[in-house]
C-alpha positions in Angstrom: -0.3 -0.1 0.3 0.9 3.6 -0.6 2.7 5.4 2.0 0.8 8.5 2.0 -1.8 8.9 4.3 -5.4 8.6 3.0 -8.4 10.8 4.5 -12.0 11.8 4.2 -15.6 10.2 3.4 -14.5 7.8 0.5 -11.3 6.3 2.5 -13.2 6.2 6.0 -16.1 3.9 3.8 -13.4 1.5 2.2 -11.7 0.9 5.3 -14.8 0.1 7.3 -16.0 -2.1 3.9 -12.8 -3.9 4.2 -12.9 -4.3 8.0 -16.7 -5.2 7.5 -15.8 -8.1 5.0 -13.4 -9.2 7.1 -15.0 -10.2 10.5 -17.8 -11.4 8.5 -15.8 -13.5 6.5 -14.8 -14.5 10.1 -11.3 -13.3 9.2 -11.3 -11.7 12.5 -12.0 -13.9 15.5 -14.3 -12.2 18.2 -12.6 -10.8 20.6 -9.7 -9.5 18.8 -8.7 -5.7 19.1 -8.8 -3.2 16.8 -7.3 -0.2 17.1 -6.7 3.2 15.4 -3.1 3.1 15.0 -3.0 -0.7 14.4 -6.3 0.3 11.7 -4.5 3.7 10.3 -1.0 2.0 9.9 -2.6 -1.5 7.8 -4.8 0.9 6.1 -2.5 3.7 5.1 -4.8 6.0 6.2 -5.1 9.1 9.3 -5.6 8.1 12.8 -9.3 10.3 12.6 -9.9 8.2 9.1 -9.4 4.8 11.3 -11.3 5.9 14.3 -14.3 7.0 12.0 -14.3 3.4 10.1 -13.9 2.1 13.6 -17.0 3.9 15.1 -19.5 2.7 11.6 -18.7 -0.6 12.5 -19.3 -0.2 16.5 -22.6 1.4 15.5 -23.6 -1.3 13.3 -22.5 -3.6 16.3 -20.2 -5.6 14.8 -17.6 -4.1 16.9 -18.1 -2.9 20.8 -16.0 -0.7 22.7 -16.4 0.7 26.1 -15.3 3.8 27.0 -11.4 5.1 26.6 -11.3 1.3 25.4 -9.7 -0.3 22.1 -12.7 -1.3 20.1 -13.0 -5.3 19.8 -14.9 -7.7 17.6 -18.1 -8.1 18.7 -18.5 -11.8 20.8 -22.0 -13.1 20.1 -23.4 -14.3 23.3 -26.2 -16.7 23.8 -29.0 -14.0 25.2 -27.3 -11.2 22.2 -28.2 -14.5 19.4 -32.1 -14.7 21.4 -32.0 -11.3 21.0 -31.0 -11.1 17.2 -33.5 -13.7 16.4 -36.2 -12.5 18.2 -36.4 -9.5 16.3 -35.8 -10.5 13.1 -38.9 -13.0 13.8 -41.4 -9.6 15.0 -40.2 -7.9 11.9 -40.2 -10.7 9.6 -43.9 -12.2 10.8 -45.4 -9.1 10.5 -44.1 -8.7 6.9 -44.9 -12.2 5.5 -48.4 -11.9 7.0 -49.4 -8.6 5.1 -47.5 -9.8 1.9 -50.1 -13.1 2.5 -53.2 -11.1 2.7 -52.1 -9.4 -0.3 -51.0 -12.8 -1.9 -48.0 -11.2 -3.0 -44.2 -12.9 -2.7 -41.6 -10.0 -4.2 -39.8 -11.4 -7.8 -36.2 -10.7 -5.9 -37.6 -13.5 -2.6 -37.9 -16.1 -5.4 -34.6 -15.2 -7.5 -32.8 -15.9 -4.4 -34.0 -18.7 -3.0 -33.1 -20.0 -6.7 -29.7 -18.9 -6.4 -29.3 -21.0 -2.7 -30.7 -24.5 -4.4 -28.2 -23.6 -7.4 -25.5 -23.8 -4.4 -26.5 -27.3 -3.1 -23.5 -29.1 -4.0 -21.1 -26.5 -3.3 -18.6 -26.9 -0.3 -18.6 -23.7 0.9 -21.7 -22.9 3.2 -20.7 -19.2 3.2 -21.6 -18.4 0.1 -25.4 -19.1 0.3 -25.4 -15.8 3.3 -25.7 -13.2 0.3 -28.8 -14.4 -1.2 -30.3 -15.9 2.3 -30.0 -11.9 3.2 -31.6 -10.9 0.0 -34.5 -13.3 0.5 -35.6 -11.7 3.6 -34.7 -8.4 2.9 -36.6 -8.9 -0.2 -39.8 -9.8 2.1 -39.2 -7.1 4.7 -38.9 -4.4 2.1 -41.8 -5.5 0.1 -44.4 -4.2 2.5 -43.3 -0.9 1.5 -42.6 0.7 4.9 -39.7 2.8 4.9 -39.2 3.0 8.8 -39.8 -0.6 9.0 -37.0 -1.3 6.1 -34.6 1.6 8.1 -35.1 -0.7 11.7 -34.5 -3.9 9.8 -31.1 -2.9 8.0 -30.3 -1.5 11.5 -29.9 -5.3 12.0 -28.3 -6.2 9.4 -24.9 -6.9 10.0 -25.4 -8.4 13.1 -28.4 -10.8 11.5 -25.4 -11.7 8.7 -22.5 -12.1 11.6 -25.3 -14.6 12.9 -25.7 -16.3 9.6 -21.9 -16.4 9.2 -21.6 -18.3 12.4 -24.7 -21.2 11.6 -22.9 -21.9 8.2 -19.7 -21.9 10.1 -20.5 -24.4 12.0 -23.3 -26.0 9.7 -26.2 -25.8 12.3 -28.5 -26.1 9.4 -28.2 -27.7 5.7 -29.0 -25.8 2.9 -31.6 -28.5 1.7 -33.1 -27.4 4.7 -33.2 -23.8 4.1 -34.1 -23.4 1.0 -37.7 -25.8 1.4 -38.6 -23.5 4.6 -38.1 -20.6 2.1 -40.3 -22.2 -0.3 -43.0 -23.3 1.9 -42.5 -19.5 3.2 -43.3 -18.2 -0.1 -45.9 -20.6 -1.1 -48.1 -19.6 2.1 -47.4 -16.0 0.9 -48.6 -16.7 -2.4 -51.6 -18.6 -1.5 -52.9 -16.3 1.2 -51.6 -18.2 4.0 -51.1 -15.4 6.7 -50.9 -17.6 9.7 -49.0 -20.5 8.3 -46.9 -17.9 6.4 -45.9 -16.4 9.8 -45.7 -19.2 11.8 -43.1 -20.8 9.0 -40.9 -17.7 9.6 -41.2 -17.9 13.2 -40.0 -21.6 12.7 -37.6 -20.9 10.3 -35.9 -18.2 12.5 -36.3 -19.4 16.3 -34.4 -23.2 14.9 -31.7 -20.9 13.6 -31.4 -19.2 17.0 -31.5 -22.0 19.1 -29.1 -24.6 17.4 -26.8 -21.3 17.4 -27.2 -20.1 20.9 -26.6 -23.8 21.9 -23.6 -23.7 20.3 -21.9 -21.0 21.4 -22.7 -22.2 25.4 -20.9 -25.3 25.2 
């Protein structure tokens, strides 16, 4: 990298994006410290730029930091996992219920699940995370509530962090995930609101319970 220190909003976004990618790919272990000096040196940016990038990840809860302490990679706990999935369930069950009342499922959801189906034979379980996230996000966005979509996006990085650990430990098979997606979409299109909401609840609860159980061991 160049020894010239970069700064400004573009540099902050670049550094934050790379750190975020490394975190979500599991390249940075939970509890790993990320100091401003180290980040500035690694990316050849100014300390204020490094600080701003770190703060953006603290805001999305991928990093945690106490007052006057170095930021560290977030360590998920059983309680935090239960809370993340419980919050997801509140948002997503309401979303699919509303969509079922309209008998409308967005094309993006079907496209994402088809992409997951194509990945059934891959050995890289993490490859399904992006389409999985797109499917769930498309369902929330389809109810056309700017504020609910914003709330969901505030959870997005924590959701991805959980997905990374679920897939990394193979706590759910790709076949099972895509099958439940098909059930959810089928219930929505058929107008079965209660069934759609209950299938989403079970879908999320199972993932949350298995991840929380793994973290307890």
